[in-house]
C-alpha positions as CSV (number, residue, x, y, z in Angstrom):
1,M,38.6,-71.8,-10.7
2,K,39.3,-69.8,-7.6
3,R,40.4,-66.8,-9.6
4,I,37.2,-66.9,-11.7
5,L,35.1,-67.2,-8.5
6,F,36.9,-64.3,-7.0
7,L,36.4,-62.1,-10.1
8,T,32.7,-63.1,-10.2
9,L,32.2,-62.2,-6.5
10,L,34.1,-58.9,-7.0
11,T,32.0,-58.0,-10.0
12,M,28.8,-58.8,-8.1
13,S,29.9,-56.7,-5.2
14,I,30.6,-53.6,-7.2
15,P,27.0,-52.4,-7.7
16,A,26.2,-52.9,-4.0
17,A,29.3,-51.0,-2.9
18,Y,28.7,-48.4,-5.6
19,A,25.2,-47.8,-4.3
20,Q,26.4,-47.0,-0.8
21,N,28.0,-43.7,-1.4
22,A,27.0,-40.8,0.9
23,M,25.7,-37.5,-0.4
24,T,28.5,-34.8,-0.2
25,P,28.5,-31.1,-0.8
26,E,30.3,-31.7,-4.1
27,L,27.7,-34.2,-5.3
28,L,24.9,-31.9,-4.2
29,W,26.3,-29.1,-6.4
30,K,26.4,-31.4,-9.4
31,L,22.7,-32.1,-9.4
32,G,20.7,-30.8,-12.3
33,R,17.9,-28.4,-11.4
34,V,14.7,-29.1,-13.4
35,T,12.2,-26.4,-14.3
36,G,9.0,-27.1,-16.2
37,L,8.5,-24.3,-18.8
38,G,5.1,-25.5,-20.2
39,I,3.2,-27.8,-22.5
40,S,4.0,-27.5,-26.2
41,K,1.5,-25.9,-28.6
42,D,0.4,-29.3,-30.0
43,G,-0.2,-30.6,-26.4
44,K,2.1,-33.6,-26.9
45,N,5.3,-32.6,-25.1
46,V,6.5,-31.0,-21.9
47,V,9.2,-28.4,-22.4
48,Y,11.6,-28.0,-19.6
49,K,15.0,-26.7,-18.6
50,V,17.9,-28.3,-16.7
51,S,20.3,-25.9,-15.0
52,T,23.5,-27.5,-13.8
53,P,26.0,-25.6,-11.6
54,S,29.7,-25.7,-12.2
55,V,31.8,-25.3,-9.1
56,E,34.9,-24.8,-11.3
57,D,33.3,-22.0,-13.4
58,N,31.3,-20.7,-10.4
59,K,28.1,-20.4,-12.5
60,S,25.3,-22.5,-13.9
61,T,24.6,-23.5,-17.5
62,S,21.2,-24.5,-18.9
63,K,20.0,-26.9,-21.5
64,Y,16.4,-27.2,-22.8
65,F,14.5,-30.4,-23.6
66,T,11.2,-31.9,-24.5
67,V,9.6,-35.1,-23.4
68,P,6.2,-36.6,-24.4
69,V,3.6,-35.9,-21.7
70,T,3.0,-39.7,-21.6
71,G,6.6,-40.4,-20.9
72,G,9.5,-41.4,-23.1
73,N,12.9,-40.2,-24.1
74,A,13.9,-36.6,-23.7
75,V,15.1,-34.6,-26.7
76,E,17.4,-31.6,-26.4
77,V,16.2,-28.5,-28.2
78,S,17.7,-25.1,-29.0
79,D,14.7,-23.0,-30.0
80,Y,12.5,-23.9,-27.1
81,K,10.4,-20.7,-27.2
82,S,9.0,-21.5,-30.6
83,L,7.4,-24.7,-29.1
84,L,5.4,-22.8,-26.5
85,N,2.6,-20.3,-26.7
86,D,3.9,-16.8,-25.8
87,K,1.6,-15.3,-23.1
88,N,3.2,-11.9,-23.8
89,V,1.7,-11.7,-27.2
90,S,-1.9,-10.4,-27.5
91,V,-4.6,-12.9,-28.7
92,D,-4.7,-11.3,-32.2
93,G,-0.9,-11.5,-32.4
94,K,-0.6,-7.8,-33.0
95,Y,1.1,-6.6,-29.8
96,L,3.8,-7.7,-27.4
97,V,3.9,-6.8,-23.7
98,Y,7.3,-6.6,-21.9
99,S,9.1,-4.8,-19.1
100,E,12.1,-2.4,-18.9
101,E,13.8,-0.5,-16.2
102,V,13.4,3.3,-16.4
103,K,15.5,5.9,-14.7
104,L,13.1,8.4,-13.0
105,E,14.8,9.8,-9.9
106,N,18.1,11.5,-9.0
107,V,19.8,9.5,-6.4
108,L,23.5,9.2,-7.3
109,G,26.0,12.0,-6.8
110,K,26.6,12.2,-10.5
111,D,22.8,12.6,-11.1
112,F,23.0,15.9,-9.1
113,Y,26.5,16.9,-10.0
114,P,27.3,15.7,-13.6
115,E,30.8,17.1,-13.5
116,L,31.7,14.8,-10.5
117,K,31.3,11.5,-12.4
118,K,33.5,9.6,-10.0
119,S,31.6,10.4,-6.9
120,E,30.1,7.4,-5.1
121,V,27.6,9.2,-2.9
122,Q,23.9,8.2,-2.8
123,I,21.4,10.8,-1.6
124,Y,18.0,9.8,-0.2
125,N,15.1,11.8,1.1
126,G,12.9,8.9,2.2
127,L,12.7,5.2,3.0
128,D,12.7,2.4,0.5
129,Y,16.3,3.3,-0.3
130,R,17.3,-0.3,-0.6
131,H,15.4,-3.6,-0.9
132,W,16.5,-7.2,-0.4
133,D,20.0,-7.0,-1.9
134,T,19.8,-3.9,-4.1
135,W,20.2,-0.2,-3.5
136,N,17.6,2.1,-5.0
137,E,19.4,4.1,-7.8
138,G,16.3,5.9,-9.0
139,K,15.3,3.1,-11.5
140,F,11.9,1.5,-11.7
141,N,10.5,-1.6,-13.6
142,H,7.8,-0.5,-16.0
143,V,5.4,-2.4,-18.3
144,F,5.6,-1.6,-22.0
145,Y,3.8,-2.8,-25.1
146,K,4.6,-2.5,-28.8
147,E,3.6,-3.8,-32.1
148,N,4.8,-7.4,-32.5
149,K,7.4,-6.8,-35.2
150,E,11.0,-5.9,-35.6
151,G,12.0,-2.3,-34.8
152,A,8.6,-1.4,-33.2
153,K,8.8,1.4,-30.6
154,G,7.4,0.6,-27.2
155,T,4.8,2.5,-25.1
156,D,5.4,2.9,-21.4
157,I,2.0,2.3,-19.8
158,M,3.3,3.5,-16.4
159,K,4.9,6.7,-17.8
160,G,6.4,8.9,-15.1
161,E,5.3,6.6,-12.2
162,T,7.9,5.9,-9.5
163,F,6.6,2.4,-8.9
164,D,7.6,-1.0,-9.9
165,S,6.0,-3.6,-12.1
166,P,7.2,-6.4,-12.1
167,Q,7.5,-6.0,-8.4
168,K,10.9,-6.0,-6.8
169,P,12.7,-8.0,-5.8
170,F,11.1,-11.3,-7.0
171,G,8.6,-10.2,-9.7
172,D,8.8,-11.4,-13.3
173,D,6.6,-11.5,-16.4
174,A,4.0,-13.3,-14.4
175,D,3.2,-9.9,-13.0
176,Y,1.5,-8.8,-16.2
177,I,-0.9,-10.4,-18.7
178,W,-3.1,-9.5,-21.6
179,S,-6.9,-9.4,-21.2
180,A,-8.8,-12.0,-23.1
181,D,-9.7,-9.6,-26.0
182,G,-6.2,-8.1,-26.2
183,K,-7.5,-4.6,-25.6
184,S,-6.0,-4.1,-22.1
185,I,-3.0,-5.1,-20.0
186,L,-3.4,-6.3,-16.4
187,Y,-0.4,-5.8,-14.1
188,V,0.6,-6.0,-10.4
189,C,1.9,-2.9,-8.7
190,K,2.3,-1.4,-5.2
191,K,1.7,2.3,-6.0
192,K,3.3,3.6,-2.9
193,A,6.6,5.3,-2.3
194,G,9.0,6.1,0.6
195,T,7.7,5.3,4.1
196,A,4.3,4.3,2.7
197,Y,5.9,1.7,0.6
198,A,8.1,0.3,3.4
199,I,5.1,-0.2,5.8
200,S,2.6,-1.7,3.4
201,T,1.8,-4.9,1.5
202,N,-1.0,-3.3,-0.4
203,T,-0.3,-4.4,-4.0
204,D,-3.1,-4.1,-6.5
205,I,-3.9,-5.4,-10.0
206,Y,-4.3,-2.5,-12.4
207,E,-5.9,-2.6,-15.9
208,Y,-4.5,-0.4,-18.6
209,L,-6.8,0.3,-21.5
210,L,-4.9,0.6,-24.8
211,E,-7.5,2.6,-26.7
212,S,-8.0,5.4,-24.1
213,G,-4.7,5.1,-22.1
214,R,-6.8,5.0,-18.9
215,T,-5.8,2.8,-15.9
216,I,-8.3,1.2,-13.6
217,N,-7.5,-0.3,-10.2
218,R,-9.3,-3.7,-10.2
219,T,-8.6,-4.5,-6.6
220,E,-8.8,-1.1,-4.9
221,S,-11.1,-2.4,-2.1
222,N,-8.6,-4.9,-0.8
223,L,-5.9,-3.6,1.5
224,G,-3.4,-6.6,1.4
225,Y,-1.5,-8.4,-1.4
226,D,-3.2,-8.9,-4.8
227,V,-0.9,-10.8,-7.0
228,A,-0.5,-13.6,-9.6
229,P,-3.1,-12.4,-12.2
230,Q,-4.4,-15.2,-14.4
231,L,-7.3,-15.5,-16.8
232,S,-9.8,-18.4,-16.7
233,P,-10.5,-20.2,-19.9
234,S,-13.6,-18.0,-20.4
235,G,-11.5,-14.9,-19.9
236,D,-12.4,-13.9,-16.3
237,L,-9.6,-12.4,-14.2
238,S,-8.5,-14.4,-11.2
239,W,-5.7,-13.8,-8.7
240,L,-4.3,-14.6,-5.2
241,Q,-5.3,-12.3,-2.4
242,M,-4.3,-11.6,1.2
243,K,-6.8,-9.3,3.1
244,R,-4.7,-7.5,5.7
245,D,-2.3,-4.7,5.0
246,G,1.2,-5.3,6.5
247,Y,0.7,-9.0,7.0
248,E,2.9,-10.8,4.4
249,A,1.9,-14.3,5.6
250,D,-1.9,-13.8,5.7
251,K,-4.2,-16.5,4.4
252,N,-3.8,-16.6,0.6
253,D,-7.1,-17.1,-1.3
254,I,-8.1,-17.6,-5.0
255,I,-10.3,-14.8,-6.2
256,V,-12.3,-14.8,-9.4
257,S,-13.9,-11.7,-10.9
258,F,-17.1,-13.0,-12.5
259,K,-20.0,-10.9,-13.9
260,G,-19.4,-8.0,-11.5
261,S,-18.7,-10.1,-8.4
262,N,-15.4,-11.1,-6.8
263,I,-15.8,-14.8,-5.8
264,N,-13.4,-16.2,-3.1
265,L,-13.1,-19.8,-4.0
266,T,-11.1,-20.8,-0.9
267,A,-12.6,-18.6,1.8
268,G,-14.1,-21.5,3.7
269,W,-11.0,-23.7,3.5
270,D,-8.6,-23.7,6.5
271,G,-5.4,-23.3,4.6
272,T,-3.3,-21.0,2.4
273,V,-2.7,-21.3,-1.4
274,D,0.8,-21.4,-2.8
275,R,0.0,-21.2,-6.6
276,F,-2.8,-22.1,-8.9
277,K,-3.8,-23.0,-12.5
278,W,-7.2,-23.3,-14.2
279,A,-8.3,-26.6,-15.7
280,P,-8.8,-26.3,-19.5
281,D,-12.6,-26.6,-19.2
282,G,-12.8,-23.8,-16.7
283,K,-14.8,-25.9,-14.2
284,K,-12.0,-26.4,-11.7
285,V,-9.0,-24.6,-10.4
286,Y,-6.0,-26.7,-9.3
287,F,-3.6,-25.4,-6.6
288,I,-0.7,-26.2,-4.4
289,A,-0.8,-25.9,-0.6
290,A,1.0,-27.2,2.4
291,V,-0.8,-29.8,4.5
292,D,0.6,-31.8,7.4
293,G,4.2,-31.4,6.5
294,T,4.0,-31.9,2.8
295,K,2.8,-29.8,-0.2
296,Q,0.0,-31.4,-2.2
297,L,-2.2,-30.8,-5.2
298,F,-5.7,-29.6,-4.4
299,E,-8.7,-28.8,-6.6
300,V,-11.7,-26.4,-6.1
301,N,-14.7,-26.2,-8.3
302,F,-15.9,-23.0,-9.9
303,P,-19.7,-22.6,-9.6
304,G,-20.0,-19.1,-11.1
305,L,-23.0,-17.4,-9.6
306,T,-25.0,-20.6,-9.2
307,K,-26.0,-22.0,-5.8
308,I,-23.7,-25.0,-6.2
309,A,-21.4,-25.3,-3.2
310,V,-17.7,-24.5,-3.5
311,T,-15.7,-27.6,-2.4
312,V,-12.0,-27.9,-1.9
313,K,-10.6,-31.4,-2.3
314,Q,-7.1,-32.7,-1.7
315,V,-6.1,-34.5,-4.9
316,T,-2.7,-36.1,-4.1
317,K,-1.2,-37.7,-1.0
318,G,2.2,-39.0,-0.1
319,E,5.6,-38.2,1.5
320,F,6.6,-35.7,-1.2
321,D,6.1,-32.1,-2.2
322,V,4.3,-30.9,-5.3
323,V,6.2,-27.7,-6.0
324,D,5.0,-26.4,-9.4
325,L,2.2,-26.7,-11.9
326,V,3.5,-27.0,-15.4
327,G,0.3,-27.6,-17.5
328,F,-2.5,-29.9,-18.6
329,S,-2.7,-32.6,-21.2
330,A,-5.9,-34.7,-21.8
331,N,-6.9,-36.0,-18.3
332,S,-3.6,-35.3,-16.6
333,I,-1.6,-32.5,-15.1
334,V,2.2,-32.2,-15.3
335,V,3.8,-31.0,-12.0
336,A,7.2,-30.7,-10.4
337,R,7.7,-33.0,-7.4
338,N,10.5,-33.6,-4.9
339,D,11.2,-35.1,-1.5
340,M,13.9,-34.9,1.1
341,N,16.1,-37.4,-0.9
342,H,15.4,-36.1,-4.4
343,A,15.6,-32.7,-6.1
344,P,12.6,-31.7,-8.3
345,D,11.7,-33.7,-11.3
346,L,8.6,-33.6,-13.6
347,Y,5.7,-36.0,-13.2
348,N,2.5,-36.6,-15.1
349,Y,-0.5,-37.1,-12.7
350,D,-3.5,-38.8,-14.2
351,L,-6.5,-37.0,-12.7
352,K,-8.9,-39.8,-13.4
353,K,-6.8,-42.8,-12.6
354,N,-4.9,-41.1,-9.7
355,T,-1.6,-42.5,-11.0
356,W,1.9,-41.0,-11.3
357,K,4.3,-41.2,-14.2
358,Q,7.8,-39.8,-13.8
359,L,8.8,-37.8,-16.9
360,T,12.3,-36.6,-16.1
361,N,15.1,-38.1,-14.1
362,A,17.9,-35.6,-14.4
363,N,20.0,-36.9,-11.6
364,E,19.5,-40.7,-11.9
365,S,23.2,-41.4,-12.4
366,I,24.0,-39.8,-9.0
367,Y,20.9,-41.1,-7.1
368,K,21.6,-44.7,-8.0
369,T,25.0,-44.4,-6.3
370,L,23.6,-43.1,-3.0
371,A,22.5,-44.8,0.2
372,L,19.4,-42.7,1.1
373,S,18.4,-41.3,4.4
374,K,15.1,-42.3,5.9
375,T,12.4,-39.8,7.0
376,E,10.0,-40.5,9.7
377,R,6.9,-38.8,11.0
378,R,6.6,-38.2,14.7
379,Y,3.8,-36.4,16.5
380,V,4.9,-34.7,19.7
381,T,2.6,-33.2,22.4
382,T,3.4,-29.6,23.0
383,T,3.4,-27.8,26.3
384,D,-0.1,-26.4,25.5
385,G,-1.5,-29.9,24.7
386,K,-1.4,-29.7,20.9
387,K,-0.1,-32.4,18.5
388,M,2.9,-31.2,16.5
389,L,4.4,-33.0,13.5
390,V,8.2,-33.5,13.7
391,W,10.2,-34.8,10.8
392,V,13.0,-37.0,11.9
393,I,15.6,-37.7,9.3
394,L,17.9,-40.7,9.9
395,P,21.3,-41.3,8.5
396,P,21.7,-43.8,5.6
397,N,22.1,-47.4,6.9
398,F,20.8,-46.3,10.2
399,D,21.5,-48.7,13.1
400,P,19.2,-48.2,16.1
401,A,21.8,-49.9,18.3
402,K,24.2,-47.0,17.8
403,K,24.2,-43.5,19.2
404,Y,24.1,-40.5,16.8
405,P,24.8,-36.8,17.2
406,T,21.5,-35.0,16.6
407,L,20.6,-31.6,15.1
408,L,17.5,-29.5,15.9
409,Y,16.7,-27.7,12.7
410,C,14.9,-24.4,13.1
411,Q,13.0,-23.2,10.0
412,G,13.0,-19.7,8.7
413,G,10.1,-17.6,7.5
414,P,8.9,-17.4,10.3
415,Q,5.7,-18.5,8.4
416,S,7.1,-20.8,5.8
417,P,6.2,-24.5,5.6
418,L,8.6,-27.3,6.6
419,T,7.7,-30.0,4.3
420,Q,9.4,-32.6,2.1
421,M,11.6,-29.8,0.8
422,Y,14.9,-30.2,-1.0
423,S,17.2,-27.3,-0.3
424,F,20.6,-26.9,-1.9
425,R,21.9,-25.4,1.4
426,W,19.8,-26.7,4.3
427,N,19.8,-30.1,2.8
428,F,18.6,-32.8,5.2
429,Q,19.8,-35.6,3.0
430,L,23.3,-34.2,3.2
431,M,23.2,-33.6,6.9
432,A,22.0,-37.2,7.5
433,A,24.7,-38.5,5.2
434,Q,27.4,-37.0,7.4
435,G,26.1,-39.1,10.3
436,Y,23.6,-36.7,12.0
437,I,20.0,-37.3,12.9
438,V,18.0,-34.2,12.0
439,V,14.9,-33.2,14.0
440,A,12.7,-30.7,12.1
441,P,9.6,-29.7,13.9
442,N,6.5,-28.1,12.3
443,R,6.4,-25.6,15.1
444,R,4.0,-22.8,15.6
445,G,3.8,-20.4,12.6
446,M,4.0,-23.0,9.8
447,P,1.4,-23.3,7.0
448,G,-0.2,-26.7,6.6
449,H,-1.8,-27.1,10.0
450,G,-4.6,-24.5,9.8
451,V,-4.7,-20.8,9.7
452,E,-4.7,-20.4,13.5
453,W,-1.5,-22.4,13.9
454,N,0.1,-20.4,11.1
455,A,-0.8,-17.0,12.5
456,S,0.0,-17.7,16.2
457,I,3.7,-17.0,15.9
458,S,3.1,-13.3,15.2
459,K,3.9,-11.1,18.3
460,D,5.1,-14.3,20.1
461,W,8.5,-15.0,18.6
462,G,10.1,-16.0,21.9
463,G,7.0,-17.7,23.4
464,Q,5.2,-20.9,22.4
465,V,7.4,-21.5,19.3
466,M,10.5,-21.8,21.6
467,R,8.6,-24.3,23.8
468,D,7.7,-26.2,20.6
469,Y,11.4,-26.5,19.6
470,L,12.4,-27.8,23.0
471,S,9.4,-30.2,23.1
472,A,10.6,-31.7,19.8
473,I,14.2,-32.2,20.7
474,D,13.4,-33.4,24.2
475,D,10.9,-36.0,22.9
476,V,13.3,-37.4,20.2
477,S,16.2,-37.4,22.7
478,K,14.3,-40.1,24.7
479,E,15.4,-42.5,22.0
480,A,18.3,-44.7,22.8
481,Y,20.0,-44.0,19.5
482,V,20.2,-40.2,20.2
483,D,23.5,-39.2,21.9
484,K,22.1,-36.6,24.3
485,S,25.6,-35.3,25.0
486,R,26.0,-34.3,21.3
487,L,23.0,-32.2,20.4
488,G,23.3,-29.2,18.0
489,C,20.9,-26.5,17.0
490,V,21.0,-24.9,13.5
491,G,18.9,-22.6,11.4
492,P,18.5,-19.6,8.9
493,S,16.7,-16.3,9.1
494,F,13.9,-16.7,11.7
495,G,15.6,-20.0,12.4
496,G,18.8,-18.0,13.0
497,Y,16.9,-15.8,15.4
498,S,15.7,-19.1,17.1
499,V,19.3,-20.2,17.5
500,F,20.3,-16.9,19.1
501,Y,17.3,-17.0,21.4
502,L,17.7,-20.7,22.4
503,A,21.3,-20.0,23.1
504,G,20.1,-18.0,26.1
505,I,17.4,-20.4,27.4
506,H,18.4,-23.9,26.4
507,N,19.7,-24.9,29.9
508,N,22.7,-26.8,28.5
509,R,20.8,-29.0,26.2
510,F,22.9,-28.1,23.2
511,K,26.6,-28.4,22.6
512,S,26.8,-26.4,19.4
513,F,24.9,-23.7,17.6
514,I,24.9,-22.4,14.0
515,S,22.9,-19.3,13.0
516,H,22.7,-18.1,9.3
517,D,21.5,-14.5,8.7
518,G,19.6,-14.6,12.0
519,V,18.1,-11.7,13.9
520,F,20.1,-11.0,17.0
521,N,18.9,-7.5,18.1
522,L,15.3,-6.7,17.4
523,K,15.8,-3.0,18.0
524,S,18.7,-2.5,15.6
525,M,16.9,-4.8,13.1
526,Y,14.0,-2.4,13.1
527,G,16.3,0.4,12.4
528,T,18.1,-1.2,9.4
529,T,15.8,-3.7,7.7
530,E,13.9,-2.5,4.6
531,E,10.4,-4.0,4.8
532,I,9.1,-2.3,7.9
533,F,5.7,-3.8,7.6
534,F,7.1,-7.2,8.6
535,N,8.4,-6.0,12.0
536,N,5.3,-3.9,12.6
537,W,3.1,-6.9,12.2
538,D,5.2,-9.5,13.9
539,H,6.3,-7.4,16.8
540,G,3.3,-5.2,17.2
541,G,5.0,-1.9,16.3
542,A,8.2,0.1,16.9
543,Y,10.5,-0.4,19.9
544,W,10.0,3.2,21.0
545,E,6.2,2.8,21.5
546,K,6.3,2.6,25.3
547,D,2.6,2.2,25.7
548,N,2.4,-0.7,23.2
549,A,2.4,-3.9,25.3
550,D,3.1,-6.2,22.3
551,A,6.0,-4.1,21.1
552,Q,7.6,-3.8,24.5
553,K,7.3,-7.6,25.1
554,A,8.8,-8.3,21.7
555,Y,11.8,-5.9,21.9
556,N,12.6,-6.8,25.5
557,E,11.4,-10.2,26.6
558,F,11.8,-11.8,23.1
559,N,15.1,-10.0,22.1
560,P,18.0,-12.5,22.0
561,I,20.5,-9.7,22.9
562,N,19.0,-9.5,26.3
563,N,20.0,-13.1,27.2
564,I,23.6,-12.8,26.0
565,D,24.8,-13.1,29.6
566,K,23.5,-16.7,29.6
567,W,25.3,-17.8,26.5
568,N,27.9,-20.5,27.2
569,T,28.0,-22.7,24.1
570,P,30.1,-22.5,20.9
571,I,28.4,-20.8,18.0
572,L,29.1,-20.4,14.3
573,I,27.6,-17.2,12.9
574,I,27.0,-16.9,9.1
575,Q,26.2,-13.5,7.5
576,G,25.6,-12.3,3.9
577,G,27.0,-8.8,3.1
578,K,24.2,-8.0,0.7
579,D,21.4,-9.2,3.0
580,F,19.3,-6.1,3.6
581,R,16.4,-8.0,5.1
582,V,18.6,-9.2,8.1
583,P,21.5,-6.7,7.7
584,I,25.1,-7.4,8.4
585,G,25.0,-5.7,11.8
586,Q,22.9,-8.6,13.2
587,G,25.7,-11.1,12.6
588,Q,28.4,-8.6,13.7
589,E,26.7,-7.9,17.0
590,A,26.3,-11.5,17.8
591,F,29.8,-12.5,16.9
592,Q,31.3,-9.6,18.8
593,A,29.3,-10.4,21.9
594,A,30.3,-14.0,21.8
595,Q,34.0,-13.1,21.3
596,L,34.0,-10.6,24.1
597,R,32.4,-13.1,26.4
598,G,35.1,-15.7,25.6
599,I,32.8,-18.1,23.9
600,K,34.2,-20.2,21.1
601,S,32.8,-18.6,18.0
602,R,33.4,-18.1,14.3
603,L,32.1,-15.6,11.7
604,L,31.6,-16.9,8.2
605,Y,31.0,-13.7,6.1
606,F,29.9,-13.7,2.4
607,P,30.3,-10.1,1.2
608,E,28.6,-10.6,-2.1
609,E,25.8,-13.0,-1.0
610,N,22.3,-11.9,0.1
611,H,19.9,-13.8,2.4
612,W,21.0,-16.9,0.6
613,V,24.2,-18.4,-0.7
614,L,23.8,-18.7,-4.5
615,K,27.3,-18.9,-6.1
616,P,28.6,-22.5,-6.4
617,Q,32.0,-22.0,-4.8
618,N,30.6,-20.0,-1.9
619,A,28.0,-22.7,-1.4
620,I,30.7,-25.4,-1.2
621,V,32.7,-23.3,1.4
622,W,29.4,-22.9,3.3
623,Q,28.8,-26.6,3.4
624,R,32.4,-27.4,4.3
625,E,32.5,-24.9,7.1
626,F,29.1,-26.0,8.4
627,F,30.3,-29.6,8.8
628,K,33.8,-28.6,10.0
629,W,32.2,-26.6,12.8
630,L,30.0,-29.6,13.8
631,Q,33.0,-31.9,13.8
632,E,34.9,-29.5,16.0
633,T,32.1,-28.9,18.5
634,L,29.9,-32.0,18.5
């Protein structure tokens, strides 16, 4: 009887113990990554992809599935493309639009001297010689079209132009679409070269007329970004637009070209649009935007040229992020959604009943084994009297009677939202699972708190934003469960800059720092980065402009290198070798300074990674070294 009772109790205890595992780097890199591809032609199914990384093989593999839009069992499919409408085929089915890379300029040594085929030299006469993680080899993305049949020959609609469409580095076939009648192709392009390209964000939407071969600039009057072309159900061109040239984080608005007028649907709304999709009846546009530390679904009506007021309405609410719009079915919209404890999955949101139905659960077998972290909202008063949202992520099975080491997380961007994100590198769930409290402030510069809050970081990198960081960590540190003797500060990109800057002004608050691809020396950054417009806007100009007060303040007062004499805290510096946005010298300069000053420091160098760490084995090393450093120093 005792044996039976023991076995019964043991069996009952297994699920409880099984559900108390902590997230680890290895588990994180087993999670399937779900991408919605669209609604099937018959409107009954969602077609989606699950990519699963393999650490052993150091790559990811993908499988394709369908699931009813109302929910149910998923079915794996092989020929997923046949289930979806192909946007690249003209409405009459006659033509196919596509893109290819075209060699147009001599850059390599062998281009100039064919007999010297083993030469490795690259020869440039202007800027834009490299971008993001790729050197310019004289090749350009061009849009082509051809008859939609085997063996048809393509026509280059950008013939001879040394410009890119799709845009580099992140453009894809969303950069070009057919017109409603199939007689023209609309495409995104920044038709600038050299220095003009490097200092401008002025992309436009061009229309190529098949019959005449003529090209029209549809957005010539706007000087900032014009991207994401999309047709309304009635065939009207719409797109996303930023107004100011050189400002990559300007307010993003939805524009509709309707009967000779360009209508800005979101002009009167105090926010910035992420992505959008037309409702099937053409009466509304649905879009994603950051709001108060989350990303939510919004709608805006389309009044045409009537006197009906344009009204923006927030559709969803909750402690999650809506991160993609997949498509519509009946009275619902299918979206991708995640939160700080769950990677993206697909959901059906009923627009009439305001109810959710989860359609995919790619990682259920892993999630059900985990004790989850808890996220809390906290509103902190900043030094200038504003209310700032601060996310506080607590370890699984948090005990307020204990004391925990605590990390201040500094977000990159600098103007990117800090929401209920799920990163496969800066993963709050993973950090909390290792026993750390994470403090993640929505400091100055982040979307979701109004356009003014978003814009105020430009030309003030070392100003109010740094006071916001310190206000956040000081406020949370008042809690008895925070071990104030074990505070760390970590972050990537602008967050890495923040780490370097705070290392010189933190007045011994922090015991450890970690900076990933952070800006250390604003002057050398200006001389080696590729998108010059970013530095011109955010710092006010070039460092040699002695009469430019904004620039002089940025490159002197706000330059982390000028406070290196105050560094006194261990620091881990992480750098990608193919990061041309924040080039390798930034990490090298910081590491060398720390070493020569006798500060405990370590350089984690990834020669083949760019601004991110994308290869599975490199990512595991990143995570292990990240937590190893914290164990050593906190």
